C-alpha positions as CSV (number, residue, x, y, z in Angstrom):
1,X,116.0,125.7,-5.4
2,X,112.4,124.4,-5.6
3,X,109.9,126.6,-7.1
4,X,107.2,127.4,-4.4
5,X,105.4,130.0,-6.3
6,X,101.9,129.4,-7.0
7,X,100.5,128.7,-10.4
8,X,99.6,131.8,-12.3
9,X,95.8,132.6,-11.8
10,X,95.6,130.7,-8.6
11,X,94.4,132.4,-5.3
12,X,96.8,132.3,-2.5
13,X,95.7,130.4,0.6
14,X,93.9,132.1,3.1
15,X,95.8,132.9,6.3
16,X,95.2,131.3,9.6
17,X,93.3,134.1,11.0
18,X,91.0,133.0,13.7
19,X,88.6,135.9,13.2
20,X,88.2,134.8,9.4
21,X,84.7,134.4,8.5
22,X,83.6,131.2,6.6
23,X,80.6,130.6,4.6
24,X,77.5,129.1,6.4
25,X,76.3,127.5,3.3
26,X,77.7,124.1,3.0
27,X,79.7,123.5,-0.2
28,X,77.9,122.5,-3.5
29,X,74.5,123.0,-2.0
30,X,72.0,124.9,-4.3
31,X,70.4,127.9,-3.1
32,X,66.9,127.3,-1.8
33,X,63.9,128.7,-3.7
34,X,61.8,131.4,-1.9
35,X,58.6,129.4,-2.7
36,X,58.8,125.8,-1.8
37,X,57.9,122.9,-4.3
38,X,54.4,121.4,-4.0
39,X,55.5,118.8,-1.5
40,X,57.8,121.1,0.5
41,X,57.0,122.1,3.9
42,X,59.4,124.9,4.5
43,X,61.4,127.4,2.3
44,X,64.8,126.9,4.1
45,X,67.1,124.5,2.3
46,X,67.5,120.9,4.0
47,X,71.0,120.3,5.2
48,X,72.1,116.9,4.9
49,X,72.6,115.0,8.3
50,X,76.0,114.0,7.5
51,X,77.4,117.3,7.0
52,X,76.2,118.7,10.3
53,X,77.5,117.4,13.5
54,X,75.3,116.5,16.5
55,X,75.3,119.2,19.2
56,X,77.4,118.4,22.3
57,X,76.0,116.1,24.7
58,X,73.3,114.7,22.2
59,X,74.2,111.3,22.8
60,X,74.4,111.5,26.7
61,X,72.4,109.0,28.6
62,X,71.0,111.8,30.7
63,X,69.7,113.8,27.8
64,X,68.0,110.7,26.4
65,X,66.4,109.8,29.7
66,X,65.0,113.4,30.2
67,X,63.5,113.2,26.7
68,X,61.9,109.7,27.4
69,X,60.7,110.9,30.7
70,X,59.0,114.1,29.2
71,X,57.4,112.2,26.4
72,X,55.9,109.6,29.0
73,X,54.5,112.5,31.0
74,X,52.9,114.0,28.0
75,X,51.4,110.7,26.7
76,X,49.5,110.1,29.8
77,X,47.6,113.2,29.5
78,X,47.1,112.9,25.9
79,X,45.8,109.2,26.2
80,X,43.2,110.4,28.8
81,X,42.0,113.1,26.5
82,X,41.8,111.2,23.6
83,X,40.0,108.4,25.3
84,X,37.4,110.7,26.7
85,X,36.9,112.3,23.3
86,X,36.5,108.8,21.7
87,X,33.9,108.0,24.5
88,X,31.9,111.2,23.7
89,X,31.9,110.5,20.0
90,X,30.8,107.3,20.5
91,X,27.8,108.3,22.7
92,X,27.1,111.0,20.2
93,X,26.9,108.3,17.5
94,X,24.6,106.3,19.5
95,X,22.1,109.2,20.1
96,X,22.1,110.0,16.5
97,X,21.6,106.3,15.4
98,X,18.6,106.1,18.2
99,X,17.2,109.4,16.8
100,X,17.5,108.2,13.3
101,X,15.7,105.1,14.1
102,X,12.7,106.8,16.0
103,X,12.2,108.9,12.9
104,X,12.9,106.6,10.0
105,X,12.8,103.0,11.5
106,X,9.7,103.3,13.7
107,X,8.0,105.5,11.1
108,X,8.5,102.9,8.4
109,X,7.2,100.2,10.5
110,X,4.1,102.2,11.3
111,X,3.3,103.2,7.7
112,X,3.8,99.8,6.4
113,X,1.3,98.6,9.1
114,X,-1.0,101.3,8.2
115,X,-1.0,100.2,4.6
116,X,-2.3,96.8,5.7
117,X,-5.1,98.3,8.0
118,X,-6.2,100.6,5.2
119,X,-6.3,97.5,2.9
120,X,-8.3,95.6,5.5
121,X,-10.7,98.7,6.1
122,X,-11.5,98.7,2.2
123,X,-12.1,94.9,2.3
124,X,-14.5,95.2,5.3
125,X,-16.4,98.0,3.5
126,X,-16.7,96.1,0.4
127,X,-18.0,92.9,2.2
128,X,-20.6,95.1,4.0
129,X,-21.7,96.9,0.8
130,X,-22.1,93.5,-0.9
131,X,-24.0,91.8,1.9
132,X,-26.2,95.0,2.7
133,X,-25.8,94.5,6.2
134,X,-25.4,97.0,9.0
135,X,-22.0,98.1,10.2
136,X,-20.8,95.6,12.8
137,X,-19.3,96.9,15.9
138,X,-15.5,96.6,15.5
139,X,-13.6,94.5,18.0
140,X,-10.6,95.8,19.9
141,X,-7.8,96.7,17.3
142,X,-9.9,96.4,14.4
143,X,-9.8,99.1,11.7
144,X,-13.1,101.1,11.4
145,X,-12.5,104.7,9.9
146,X,-9.7,107.0,8.4
147,X,-8.8,110.2,9.5
148,X,-7.5,113.1,7.3
149,X,-5.6,116.3,8.6
150,X,-4.1,118.0,5.4
151,X,-2.4,120.8,7.4
152,X,0.1,118.4,9.1
153,X,0.0,115.2,6.9
154,X,-0.7,114.4,3.3
155,X,-1.6,110.7,4.0
156,X,-4.5,109.5,6.0
157,X,-4.4,107.5,9.2
158,X,-6.4,104.4,9.5
159,X,-8.1,104.3,12.9
160,X,-8.7,101.4,15.3
161,X,-10.8,100.5,18.1
162,X,-9.5,100.7,21.4
163,X,-6.7,102.7,23.3
164,X,-4.8,100.0,24.9
165,X,-1.0,99.6,24.0
166,X,-1.8,96.7,21.9
167,X,-4.5,98.4,20.2
168,X,-2.6,101.7,19.2
169,X,0.7,100.3,18.6
170,X,0.5,101.3,14.8
171,X,-2.5,103.5,14.6
172,X,-4.5,106.1,16.7
173,X,-7.2,104.4,18.6
174,X,-10.8,105.2,19.8
175,X,-11.5,105.7,23.5
176,X,-14.1,103.1,24.1
177,X,-16.6,105.2,26.3
178,X,-16.6,108.0,23.7
179,X,-18.8,108.6,20.7
180,X,-18.4,107.2,17.3
181,X,-17.8,109.4,14.3
182,X,-20.4,112.1,13.8
183,X,-22.3,111.3,16.8
184,X,-23.3,113.8,19.5
185,X,-20.7,113.8,22.4
186,X,-17.0,113.3,22.3
187,X,-15.4,111.2,19.6
188,X,-11.9,110.7,21.3
189,X,-8.8,109.3,19.7
190,X,-5.3,108.7,21.1
191,X,-2.3,108.3,19.3
192,X,1.5,107.7,20.0
193,X,3.8,110.6,20.3
194,X,5.8,109.5,17.1
195,X,6.0,111.5,13.8
196,X,3.9,108.9,12.0
197,X,1.2,109.1,14.3
198,X,0.0,112.2,16.5
199,X,3.5,114.0,17.4
200,X,2.6,116.7,14.9
201,X,-1.0,117.5,16.1
202,X,0.9,120.3,18.0
203,X,1.1,122.0,14.7
204,X,-2.9,122.3,14.4
205,X,-4.4,125.6,14.7
206,X,-7.9,127.0,15.1
207,X,-9.7,126.8,11.7
208,X,-7.7,123.8,10.4
209,X,-9.9,120.8,9.4
210,X,-9.8,117.2,10.5
211,X,-12.0,114.9,8.4
212,X,-13.2,111.4,9.5
213,X,-14.0,109.1,6.8
214,X,-16.5,106.1,7.5
215,X,-18.2,103.7,5.0
216,X,-21.1,106.1,4.7
217,X,-19.9,109.5,5.4
218,X,-17.2,112.0,5.7
219,X,-17.4,114.2,9.0
220,X,-15.6,117.4,8.6
221,X,-14.5,119.0,12.1
222,X,-12.8,122.3,12.7
223,X,-10.2,122.9,15.3
224,X,-11.2,125.0,18.2
225,X,-8.7,125.0,20.9
226,X,-5.5,122.9,22.4
227,X,-4.1,122.7,25.7
228,X,-1.4,120.6,27.7
229,X,-3.0,118.9,30.7
230,X,-1.8,116.5,33.4
231,X,-1.8,112.7,32.5
232,X,-4.6,112.1,35.3
233,X,-6.9,114.7,33.8
234,X,-9.4,112.4,32.3
235,X,-12.3,115.1,31.9
236,X,-10.8,115.6,28.3
237,X,-12.6,112.5,27.3
238,X,-16.1,113.5,28.8
239,X,-18.9,113.9,26.6
240,X,-18.5,117.6,26.8
241,X,-14.8,117.9,27.2
242,X,-13.4,119.8,30.3
243,X,-17.0,119.8,31.7
244,X,-17.6,116.2,33.3
245,X,-21.1,115.5,34.3
246,X,-22.6,118.0,31.8
247,X,-25.2,116.6,29.2
248,X,-24.0,117.1,25.5
249,X,-26.3,119.8,23.8
250,X,-26.9,120.6,20.3
251,X,-23.4,122.0,19.6
252,X,-21.6,119.1,21.3
253,X,-20.3,117.1,18.5
254,X,-16.7,116.9,19.5
255,X,-13.5,115.3,18.1
256,X,-10.8,115.1,20.8
257,X,-7.2,114.1,19.7
258,X,-4.5,113.6,22.3
259,X,-0.9,112.5,22.7
260,X,1.8,112.2,25.1
261,X,3.8,115.5,26.0
262,X,6.3,116.7,26.0
263,X,8.0,115.3,23.0
264,X,10.6,113.0,24.8
265,X,8.5,112.1,27.8
266,X,4.8,111.2,28.8
267,X,4.0,112.9,32.1
268,X,1.5,115.2,30.4
269,X,-0.9,115.2,27.4
270,X,-1.2,117.5,24.4
271,X,-4.9,117.7,23.7
272,X,-6.7,119.2,20.4
273,X,-10.3,120.0,20.6
274,X,-12.5,120.2,17.4
275,X,-16.3,120.6,16.5
276,X,-18.2,119.0,13.7
277,X,-19.1,121.5,11.1
278,X,-20.2,119.5,8.0
279,X,-21.4,116.0,7.1
280,X,-20.7,114.9,3.5
281,X,-22.2,111.7,2.1
282,X,-19.4,109.2,0.7
283,X,-19.9,108.3,-2.8
284,X,-19.3,104.8,-4.2
285,X,-15.9,105.9,-5.8
286,X,-14.8,107.1,-2.5
287,X,-13.8,110.5,-3.9
288,X,-12.3,112.8,-1.2
289,X,-13.9,116.1,-0.1
290,X,-11.6,119.2,-0.5
291,X,-11.2,119.6,3.3
292,X,-9.5,116.1,3.5
293,X,-6.8,117.2,1.1
294,X,-6.4,121.1,0.7
295,X,-4.9,122.8,3.9
296,X,-6.6,126.0,2.6
297,X,-10.1,124.8,2.9
């Protein structure tokens, strides 16, 4: 008779009990750590695809069709949102580039041209000193003086004659019907609303000093007041500012600065009024008075 007894130590086979519970863990699969490895994305073990059968109906044509349709619907909305976002980002980049050019590009061009104008002015003054001739009347666009305002800028501006766009492209310009520096009346200067020229005159306050340097003298003006006016209000350039028709008196030695307003438009004017408080003779070495370099004076 054949021996059907199991070998010693062997476990008897499990009965065919439909209620018997089998292990969920696939055979030979190591226990997953609670903390994932550095490259892990989950703490659950990854079950090989070959050991897990696909759910019923996974390969059906209807299921695949529904999945493709859902993805197509979501893609249209996502594409629109993504495209709109890219357009907004591009517009933002253009605005930032333009603002950067206005601040750094334009300022660089102006400062470079200012250096040339300042060198030309030194040459003109040197030639006049050697020739011992009177100061010639500057022509439109010619440099004729420097301006210092230490409360808003460490460097000087070289001033030019005239206020036409071609004259003041790179420098503040003198209003032709106004006074000359140090003269009785209203010495009026117009400058573009950019950082390298007159944008920051908005920061000047009463008591601040503005110094005009000519070949012979430094004229120290003190800020009195400021205001915003309509672009058609031309009485700011009158011999007595804001009082057209009045004859200038003993106190009417004015310096008027103006630029376009508001910052990114030009339908108004920002105006600063100053009065002459001191005249200092310019020495041969061109040493600057304290009011030209020290904001505390």
